[in-house]
ROVODO-83162 format. One record per atom (N, C-alpha, C): residue in three letters; x, y, z. Coordinates in steps of 0.02 Angstrom, whole numbers, padded with zeros to 5 digits, always signed. Layout:
<tordos>
AlaXYZ...
</tordos>
This chain:
<tordos>
Met-00314-00623+00030Met-00285-00616-00036Met-00223-00660-00038Ile-00218-00701-00088Ile-00160-00745-00098Ile-00130-00730-00166Val-00064-00724-00170Val-00030-00713-00233Val+00017-00772-00245Gln+00015-00801-00305Gln+00058-00856-00324Gln+00082-00846-00395Ser+00141-00872-00410Ser+00164-00872-00479Ser+00132-00931-00514Ala+00132-00931-00580Ala+00101-00985-00618Ala+00132-01053-00600Ala+00196-01054-00584Ala+00230-01116-00567Ala+00206-01145-00500Glu+00179-01103-00456Glu+00158-01125-00390Glu+00086-01151-00387Val+00047-01140-00439Val-00024-01158-00437Val-00030-01233-00442Thr-00058-01264-00389Thr-00064-01336-00388Thr-00135-01361-00377Glu-00181-01316-00359Glu-00249-01338-00346Glu-00298-01285-00371Lys-00359-01308-00383Lys-00411-01262-00404Lys-00439-01227-00342Lys-00456-01164-00350Lys-00485-01125-00295Lys-00558-01112-00312Ile-00603-01128-00265Ile-00673-01109-00275Ile-00691-01056-00224Asp-00746-01024-00234Asp-00768-00968-00191Asp-00718-00911-00193Thr-00685-00902-00249Thr-00637-00847-00254Thr-00643-00813-00322Gln-00618-00752-00323Gln-00606-00718-00387Gln-00533-00732-00402Thr-00519-00754-00462Thr-00451-00770-00483Thr-00430-00723-00538Met-00374-00690-00528Met-00347-00645-00579Met-00278-00669-00600Tyr-00266-00669-00664Tyr-00201-00689-00692Tyr-00174-00629-00730Val-00115-00607-00711Val-00085-00548-00743Val-00051-00568-00808Leu-00073-00538-00862Leu-00045-00551-00929Leu+00015-00506-00943Ser+00008-00441-00926Ser+00062-00393-00940Ser+00057-00335-00891Gly+00112-00300-00883Gly+00113-00242-00839Gly+00122-00260-00766Arg+00119-00210-00724Arg+00126-00218-00651Arg+00064-00186-00619Phe+00041-00218-00566Phe-00018-00194-00529Phe-00003-00193-00455Glu-00033-00146-00420Glu-00034-00146-00347Glu-00103-00169-00327Cys-00106-00220-00285Cys-00170-00248-00263Cys-00182-00232-00190Trp-00244-00215-00174Trp-00262-00198-00105Trp-00315-00244-00078Arg-00310-00260-00014Arg-00360-00299+00022Arg-00386-00255+00079Phe-00452-00250+00086Phe-00482-00208+00137Phe-00523-00249+00187Asp-00528-00225+00248Asp-00570-00256+00299Asp-00644-00248+00279Pro-00683-00303+00278Pro-00752-00298+00256Pro-00796-00256+00303Gln-00777-00250+00366Gln-00817-00213+00414Gln-00800-00138+00416Thr-00735-00122+00410Thr-00713-00053+00420Thr-00686-00019+00357Asp-00674-00058+00304Asp-00642-00034+00243Asp-00569-00012+00255Glu-00541-00031+00311Glu-00470-00016+00325Glu-00426-00058+00279Leu-00373-00028+00253Leu-00326-00063+00210Leu-00288-00114+00252Leu-00291-00178+00232Leu-00258-00232+00270Leu-00194-00256+00237Ala-00191-00255+00171Ala-00132-00282+00137Ala-00124-00248+00069Thr-00062-00239+00050Thr-00044-00213-00016Thr+00010-00259-00044Val+00003-00278-00107Val+00053-00320-00139Val+00060-00299-00212Glu+00122-00302-00238Glu+00134-00286-00308Glu+00141-00351-00346Val+00108-00354-00405Val+00109-00415-00446Val+00127-00397-00518Gly+00148-00448-00555Gly+00167-00438-00624Gly+00150-00498-00667Pro+00173-00500-00729Pro+00157-00553-00776Pro+00170-00622-00746Gly+00121-00666-00755Gly+00128-00735-00731Gly+00103-00745-00659Asp+00084-00692-00625Asp+00058-00699-00556Asp-00017-00710-00557Tyr-00040-00752-00510Tyr-00111-00762-00496Tyr-00128-00727-00431Ile-00186-00697-00427Ile-00211-00667-00366Ile-00278-00699-00351Tyr-00284-00726-00290Tyr-00347-00757-00268Tyr-00377-00713-00214Ile-00440-00695-00222Ile-00475-00653-00174Ile-00540-00688-00157Pro-00553-00701-00092Pro-00616-00733-00073Pro-00676-00693-00099Ser-00728-00728-00118Ser-00789-00696-00143Ser-00813-00643-00094Leu-00833-00587-00121Leu-00862-00531-00084Leu-00813-00496-00038Glu-00748-00513-00039Glu-00699-00477+00002Glu-00681-00411-00033Pro-00685-00354+00002Pro-00668-00290-00030Pro-00595-00289-00052His-00584-00266-00113His-00517-00265-00141His-00513-00212-00196Gly-00453-00199-00220Gly-00443-00153-00275Gly-00376-00165-00308Met-00368-00135-00367Met-00305-00141-00404Met-00289-00075-00436Lys-00225-00060-00440Lys-00201+00001-00475Lys-00150-00020-00526Asn-00158+00004-00587Asn-00110-00010-00641Asn-00047+00032-00629Leu+00010+00000-00619Leu+00073+00035-00608Leu+00115+00042-00672Ser+00091+00016-00727Ser+00128+00017-00790Ser+00133+00087-00817Asp+00193+00108-00837Asp+00205+00175-00863Asp+00196+00179-00939Glu+00226+00131-00975Glu+00230+00136-01047Glu+00167+00112-01083Gln+00136+00059-01058Gln+00075+00035-01090Gln+00028+00009-01036Ala-00033+00003-01053Ala-00083-00022-01005Ala-00068-00094-00987Gly-00073-00111-00923Gly-00068-00180-00902Gly-00133-00216-00917Ser-00131-00282-00920Ser-00192-00319-00932Ser-00193-00382-00889Phe-00254-00403-00871Phe-00262-00463-00831Phe-00328-00495-00847Leu-00333-00560-00834Leu-00395-00598-00841Leu-00426-00605-00772Cys-00491-00598-00766Cys-00525-00605-00702Cys-00580-00658-00710Cys-00576-00710-00669Cys-00626-00763-00670Cys-00663-00762-00603Ile-00729-00755-00606Ile-00769-00751-00546Ile-00817-00810-00545Ala-00813-00850-00492Ala-00858-00907-00484Ala-00885-00905-00412Asn-00928-00856-00399Asn-00955-00848-00332Asn-01004-00903-00316Leu-00997-00932-00257Leu-01046-00980-00230Leu-01075-00949-00167Tyr-01140-00954-00159Tyr-01173-00924-00102Tyr-01199-00979-00056Gln-01220-00961+00004Gln-01238-01009+00055Gln-01291-01059+00032Asp-01336-01038-00010Asp-01390-01083-00032Asp-01372-01123-00094Gln-01308-01122-00115Gln-01285-01159-00173Gln-01234-01211-00153Glu-01230-01264-00192Glu-01181-01317-00182Glu-01124-01308-00232Pro-01061-01324-00212Pro-01005-01318-00261Pro-01012-01368-00317
</tordos>
């Protein structure tokens, strides 16, 4: 899982799920694919991008108190038998 602000994004990421936080705060989790053990936790907010490799177990929790947070999620999964 990689977190960047909008100002830091310099290249396109393929084979990833990309989430862009529009509003609110979220806690993001990354889990081990074999054991489901929690590996990383990070808090993100408006203007942050989150990159998660395809098929990597992950989750998000809305931390916003006053209103629902919102984010855009773009999924462009490529599999072994496909070319980028």
